[in-house]
C-alpha positions in Angstrom: -12.8 7.2 1.8 -13.9 8.0 -1.8 -17.5 8.4 -2.9 -18.9 9.2 -6.3 -22.6 10.1 -6.2 -24.6 10.1 -9.5 -21.5 11.5 -11.4 -22.1 12.7 -15.0 -19.2 13.7 -17.2 -19.4 14.9 -20.8 -17.1 15.4 -23.7 -18.8 18.2 -25.5 -22.4 17.0 -25.9 -21.4 13.3 -25.5 -22.3 11.9 -22.1 -19.5 9.6 -21.1 -20.5 8.9 -17.5 -24.3 8.6 -17.1 -24.8 9.0 -13.4 -22.4 6.6 -11.7 -22.1 5.9 -8.0 -19.0 4.2 -6.4 -17.7 3.9 -2.9 -14.2 2.9 -1.8 -13.2 2.2 1.8 -9.8 3.0 3.2 -7.3 0.2 2.7 -9.2 -1.5 -0.1 -8.2 -2.5 -3.6 -11.3 -1.9 -5.7 -11.3 -2.6 -9.5 -13.4 -1.2 -12.3 -13.7 -3.5 -15.2 -15.5 -3.1 -18.6 -15.0 -3.1 -22.3 -13.1 -0.4 -24.3 -15.1 2.8 -24.3 -17.2 2.0 -21.3 -16.0 5.1 -19.4 -13.4 3.6 -17.1 -10.6 6.0 -17.9 -13.1 8.9 -17.8 -14.0 7.8 -14.2 -10.4 8.2 -13.0 -9.9 11.5 -14.9 -13.1 12.8 -13.3 -11.8 11.8 -9.8 -8.4 13.5 -10.4 -10.1 16.7 -11.8 -8.6 16.3 -15.3 -12.0 16.1 -16.9 -14.6 18.2 -15.0 -17.9 16.6 -14.0 -21.1 18.3 -15.1 -23.4 16.8 -12.4 -23.2 14.7 -9.2 -20.5 14.9 -6.5 -17.1 13.3 -5.8 -16.0 13.4 -2.1 -12.8 12.3 -0.5 -13.0 11.6 3.2 -16.2 13.5 3.5 -15.0 16.6 1.6 -16.2 17.4 -1.8 -13.5 17.6 -4.4 -15.8 18.0 -7.4 -14.7 21.6 -8.2 -11.1 21.3 -7.1 -8.1 21.7 -9.5 -5.9 18.6 -10.2 -3.0 20.0 -8.2 -5.2 20.6 -5.2 -6.6 17.0 -5.5 -3.0 15.7 -5.5 -2.2 17.7 -2.4 -5.0 15.8 -0.6 -3.2 12.5 -1.2 -4.8 11.3 -4.5 -2.3 10.2 -7.2 -3.2 9.1 -10.7 -1.0 6.8 -12.8 -2.5 7.4 -16.3 -3.0 4.9 -19.1 0.1 4.9 -21.3 2.5 5.7 -18.4 3.1 9.4 -19.3 6.5 9.6 -17.8 8.9 12.4 -18.7 10.9 10.8 -21.5 13.9 13.2 -21.5 14.3 13.3 -17.7 16.3 10.6 -15.9 14.7 7.9 -13.8 15.8 9.9 -10.6 14.5 13.2 -12.0 11.1 11.5 -12.8 10.9 10.2 -9.3 11.9 13.6 -7.9 9.0 15.1 -9.8 6.6 12.8 -8.0 7.7 14.4 -4.7 7.3 18.0 -6.1 4.7 19.1 -3.5 6.6 17.7 -0.5 8.9 19.6 1.8 10.0 16.7 4.1 13.2 15.9 2.2 14.5 13.3 4.7 11.2 11.3 4.3 11.5 11.8 0.5 14.9 10.2 0.6 13.4 7.2 2.5 10.6 6.9 0.0 13.2 7.0 -2.9 15.0 4.1 -1.2 11.7 2.2 -0.8 10.6 2.5 -4.5 14.1 1.6 -5.8 13.9 -1.5 -3.5 10.5 -2.3 -4.9 11.8 -2.1 -8.5 15.5 -2.9 -8.4 15.7 -2.4 -12.2 15.0 1.3 -11.7 18.0 1.5 -9.3 20.2 0.1 -12.0 18.8 2.6 -14.6 18.6 5.6 -12.2 20.6 7.9 -14.5 19.0 6.7 -17.7 16.5 8.8 -19.6 12.9 7.6 -18.9 12.1 7.4 -22.7 14.8 4.8 -23.2 13.3 2.3 -20.8 11.2 -0.7 -21.9 7.4 -0.5 -21.6 7.5 -2.5 -18.4 10.2 -0.4 -16.9 8.3 2.7 -17.8 5.2 1.3 -16.0 7.3 0.6 -12.9 8.6 4.2 -13.1 5.1 5.7 -13.5 3.9 3.8 -10.4 7.1 4.7 -8.4 6.7 8.4 -9.4 3.2 8.3 -7.9 4.4 6.6 -4.8 6.9 9.4 -4.3 4.0 11.7 -3.5 3.1 9.3 -0.6 -0.5 8.8 -1.8 -3.3 7.7 0.4 -5.4 6.8 -2.7 -3.7 5.5 -5.8 -5.6 5.6 -9.1 -4.1 3.0 -11.6 -5.3 3.1 -15.2 -4.5 -0.1 -17.2 -1.2 -1.0 -15.6 -0.9 -4.2 -17.6 -1.5 -2.6 -21.0 1.0 -3.7 -23.7 3.3 -5.6 -21.2 4.7 -9.1 -21.4 2.9 -11.7 -19.1 5.9 -12.0 -16.7 6.1 -8.2 -16.3 2.3 -8.0 -15.7 2.6 -10.7 -13.0 5.3 -8.6 -11.3 3.3 -5.4 -11.5 0.3 -7.0 -9.9 2.4 -8.5 -7.1 3.7 -5.0 -6.4 0.2 -3.6 -6.4 -0.8 -6.1 -3.7 2.4 -5.3 -1.8 1.8 -1.5 -1.8 -1.7 -2.1 -0.4 -0.6 -4.6 2.2 2.6 -2.8 3.5 1.5 0.8 3.3 -2.3 0.5 3.7 -2.5 2.5 0.5 -6.1 2.4 -1.0 -6.1 1.5 -4.7 -8.7 2.1 -7.3 -7.7 -0.1 -10.3 -9.0 0.3 -13.9 -8.0 -2.8 -15.8 -9.0 -4.7 -19.0 -7.4 -7.9 -17.7 -10.5 -8.6 -15.5 -9.2 -11.9 -14.3 -6.0 -10.5 -12.8 -7.8 -7.4 -11.5 -10.5 -9.4 -9.7 -7.9 -11.7 -8.2 -6.0 -8.9 -6.5 -9.0 -6.7 -5.6 -11.3 -6.9 -2.6 -14.3 -5.6 -4.5 -15.2 -4.8 -8.1 -17.5 -2.7 -10.2 -18.6 -3.5 -13.8 -19.1 -0.6 -16.2 -21.0 -0.7 -19.5 -21.6 2.3 -21.7 -21.2 4.9 -19.0 -23.3 3.0 -16.4 -22.3 0.9 -13.4 -24.2 -2.3 -14.0 -23.0 -4.5 -11.2 -20.9 -4.4 -8.1 -19.9 -7.2 -5.7 -17.0 -8.8 -3.8 -14.3 -9.9 -6.3 -14.7 -13.6 -5.6 -18.4 -13.4 -6.4 -17.7 -11.5 -9.6 -15.1 -14.2 -10.6 -17.8 -16.8 -10.1 -20.5 -14.9 -11.9 -21.4 -16.7 -15.2 -22.2 -13.6 -17.1 -18.9 -11.9 -16.0 -17.0 -15.1 -16.9 -18.4 -15.1 -20.4 -18.2 -11.4 -21.1 -14.8 -10.5 -19.5 -12.9 -13.7 -18.5 -13.2 -15.6 -21.8 -14.6 -18.6 -20.0 
């Protein structure tokens, strides 16, 4: 479904991605783990067109999206939930969700999807008229994921969904990630520093170090890998 081939991305003269190659099949949850500054967020931003690549190719369902604008990439069915949530703080919960469906014209289906996300996250239904910026961190993360779901994505890019959240909220977020994948067959590419949780929900994983992909395998094999356990799982 998604293929990165020898992708290189720069910030000025600094090479952040040094020729990475990744493949994701339809219906999978794939995680990208690595230390801070490894290039994980840059990978997602390159896919969604926020940071242009300088070399290599990114294709979605066989079609190159390397030179496409972010809004054109969204229109293909790729939605990005960025690190730090980035909700609209002065808009209400409902207005934030409506923004997620901005490119859609099927209003009756949008109404169904609104009902679906409010059922996924009942707390958002309770806070539907509340300004997004007044929500807790966990509620804002739920809103950010729900806003992306309102676009009815076929590929969901999630950047650090557990960042700064209480353990119980993190557990709930990851249960929802699995549910979205299972119920809707939504393909998910998950960037996450909590490698243990990420590998437990993902089908496969990639390990990134200093702008390179250094290892890829099925998640259960990565969980059992002694080097991964020492470096990322604290075991």
